[in-house]
N, C-alpha and C positions, 0 to 999 in steps of 0.2 A: 268729399273727405279727400281724395288721391289729391285732386289739386294740393290742400293745403297742408299733406305728409310732403306732396311735394319742393315745397315754398320753406316748411321747416330743415327739411336736408338740404337746401342749397344752401340756407342760412346759416344751417350748422355748420357747413361746407366752406364758407366764407370765412366765419367767424377764426375758425380755426386756421386756415390760412393766412388770418390776420393776424393771430397770437405767433404764429409761426415765424410770419416774416417777421412781423416789430421785434420778435427774441432774437436775430439776425442779424435784421438793422443798429439794432441798439445794440448791441458787441460788434459787429465783424472791425469795425474802426478803434477799439478799445483795445487792441492787442499789435505786437510784430511778427506773430509768433504762429506757424500755419491755421489754418482752416478751421471751421466748426466742428465739432465732431462729431463721431460717428452718434444716432440718436435711435435706440433701437423701436418699431412703436409703440411696444407693451414692455411694462418691465413690474418685476413683482419683488419685494422687498420684504423681508424679516427682521422686527423691529424689538422683537422678543413677547414672551408673558403671553404669549397669542395673536399680539398686533403683527397686521400685516397692514403695506402698502400694494398700491395697484395703480400704475401708471397707463394711462392709454393718451397719443401721441404730448402736448404739454398737459394735460387735466391732471390729475391727482386724487386719489380718495382713499380711505382707509377699508379696515374686516376686521372684526375680533373674532377669534375662533375659539370655541369653550366647549366640554363635554354634549351640551346641552342645543347645540346649534350655533350660528353666525349671524352675528351681528353687521347688517352692513351699512355703507353708508352710498349717497350718490350714486346712480347707476350712470350719470354721464351724459347718457346717449343709447337710439335705438342699435347703432352700429357698436359700437363700446360695449353694451351690456350681457350678449355673447361671449365675447372675449373676458369680461369679470367675472361668468359664472363659471369660464371653465379654469381661470386661475384658480377660484375659489375652490375648484373641485382637485384641481394637481394638491392642494396643500390638506385639503378632509376629505369626509367625506358625509359631513351633516348639512343636515337643509339650513339655508336661510331664512330664519325663522322671524328677522326684523330687517326695514332698511329706513334710513333715518334720514332726513333731506335737512342740509345746511340751512338753506334760504331757498327760493320760490324761480331763480332764473335756472329757464330751461336749456338752455348749457350744461346745466350739473345735473339736474332730475330728470331728464327724461330717460324712459327706454327700460323703466322698468316694470313691465308685462313678464317678463320671464319671471323673476323672483314674484311673483303677485302667484301666477301661474303653480308655483311649488309651496305655497302657501305663508307666505310673507306677511306681515303687518307691518303697514306705512307707519310713520310717524313724522311729523310734522309742528313748527310752533304753528299756533293757532292762526296769524297773521297771512303765512303759507297759504293757506285754506282758503284766507277770504283771496286770495291774489291771483290763487288757479282759478276760480270760481267767476270772476270779473274774467280774467285772460286763460279759458280754458285751452288744451293741449291735448290730444287724444292720444299723447303719446306719454303721458303724463299721468302717470298713477294718482288718483287721490289719495288722499291721508285716512289710516283708520284711525289713529288716535294723534289729538292734537294737546298742546301744551301751550302754556302763558307765560310763564317765567323759568319754569327750570321741570325737565322732566326725565327721572334716572329709568335705564333698561339695562335691566339683569340677568343673565343667562352662567351656570356654572360657574358661580365665586367667582365672576367677574362682571365690569359692568362699563356702560357709556353714560355720563353725564349730561344732558344738553342744556347750554347756560345761552340765555337769550338777555340781553340786555339793551336791548332799545334797538331803533334803526340804525343803518349805516352803511356798506353795502346791502342795500335791500331793505325791506323795512323787517324783516323774519330772519333777519340772517344769524346763525346759533353756533355757540362755540361746543367742541365737546369735551371732557376730558374722561381719558382711558384709566382703565382702573384692572390691572395691579401692577400696569405698564405707568402710567403716570406721566401720561403724555398729554398735550394740548395739541386738538385739529384745530387749524382758525384755517377758513376756507376764503380768497381773494382778499382778504382785509389786509394781510401782509404776506409777503412768500419770502419764509429763509433762506439763506440767511442773515439777511440785515431788511432793516426798517428803511435804511436813506436810501430809497429806488425809488424814481419815477411810479407812482401807482396808476394801472392798467382802469381805473374807475375814473383816474382825474378827466379823459375826456368824453366819453363814451355814455355814460350808467345816467339813467336819468332819474335811480331811485339811489343814486349818491346821499349821506346829509350829515353837511359838511357839521354842525350845530352838535351831535351824538360822539361824534367821530373822537371827539379826545376822551370825551368820558366813558365810551365804551370800551376803548382801550385799555384804560387806568382799569375797568370791573373783569376785565379779561388778567392784567400784571395779577391784581390782587388775588384772584384765583389761582393764581401760579405761584401768586406768595405763601398763601394759607395752605395750601396742597403740597408745600415743596418742589414745585415742579422746575425744570430744569430747559426744559427741550418741548419746544413746539414741532408740527409736524404740517407741512405747507402743502398746498392742495393743487399748485403749477410749478410744474419743470422751470430751473430757472439753469442759467448760461451767466459763467463768468469770469474775470481771467485768474490763472494761477498767481503764484509769485514770481516766474519768469514771465507771464508775460502770457502765456498760452491760455485758450480757453478750453474752459475743463466744464462739465455738468455737475451742478453742484448736490449735494445728498438733499433727499429729500425732508431733513430734519435740522433746524437750527438751534440755536439759543432764545428766550424767553427775553433777553438782552431787544429783539428783535422789533419787540410790543414798543417797547421802551422810545425806541428810535422811529417807530412809525407816530405816536402820537406825539412828540416832542415836535414833528417836521410840522403833523395837520398847525400844531400850535403855534409854530414858526411863521407858518402862510397868514393865517390868520391875524397874528399878529402883527405882520408888514403889512395887510391891508388897510385894516384897522387905523394904522397909527397914520396913513395914505388918506383915508377918508376924515380922518381926525384934523387935519390941517385944510380942509377942503378944498383938496383934491377933483375935479369933476370924476363921476361916476367912470365915466367909461373910458378914464384915460388913466384910473392908477392902477391896469395889470400891466402899461410900458411906463410907468414912471418908479416902480420896485426894480433896489438892485439885487443883480440873481448870482452877485459873487455868492450867497451866504450859500448857495443850490447845486454849487456848478460840482460838489464831492459826491454830490448823488450818482448812482445808478442807471447808465441810461441816459444822462441828462441831454435834453436836448430843448435847446431857447425858446425857439415857437412853444411847442407843448409846453412848457412851463408860465409861460405867458395866459396860455387859454386857458392852464388850472388855477391860475392868481384870479384872470377874470371870473370863473369859477365863482372862488370865494369872495367876491365880488356880490356877485347877484346873492350869496348867503345874507351878505351882511342888508341886503334891498328889498329881499323878499321870506328870510328867514327859513328857507331849505336850501 
């Protein structure tokens, strides 16, 4: 057991280092101003109506404070969870009553025991529970409550509606509509303020489902339109240039249009790949034949990585996933 825990900690450290390194590399050459901004290891942001964000390194979650308790999301890890709990206590004395998992990837949902010990119930989409049963992790608390397509967590006249629209980045990814703040929390599938950025899951996510990416994002767009949501909250820190070219830390929130931009990007990728396949381009050559000019405006554009992402799209047409 100790060996497993050590390996998990090493994996998590390497992942965080990779993400921070990727952010730095992606942006270090994008401006002519001073170096990268100072980034505090943790941060809390008040979004109003009882909704807060907590950021640990490049990771972010949300929690909702009510008169009857707190609804928390992804603990993030055994190192971050105590810091997360301390941040919540800095806002309210109310206990954490529920913890919602956004999906089943360990780098977001480990470390929940500190909340379980105070009586919190854990909620996850049913396929997340299946995934954790197949690949158990002693640092991930099992779900007490599972659902298929929709579940509402309600406390003190506030609520988080959890929606699952099929597989995308993981097969149990959910988005959360927070009321009365009327904001949608999206994890990994897009990081505001824009969807025109090379996605992290392009190269290393074995769970990514190309076939449902467009329909999933369209469903989230429709959810936002039905509820007149204007703002989404992202689950990762994003750096980028300001108007003068200086690198800055972007806010945790952004416009709903980022969902549309990401959906159109996936559709653009698939269309380009299919066009090559339709004219008989050999499968192993398709990713090198596509003109990259339409994608060069993307944040963090890298030609080699873009070719890899195109190759992933080719495999979708070959394998159906």
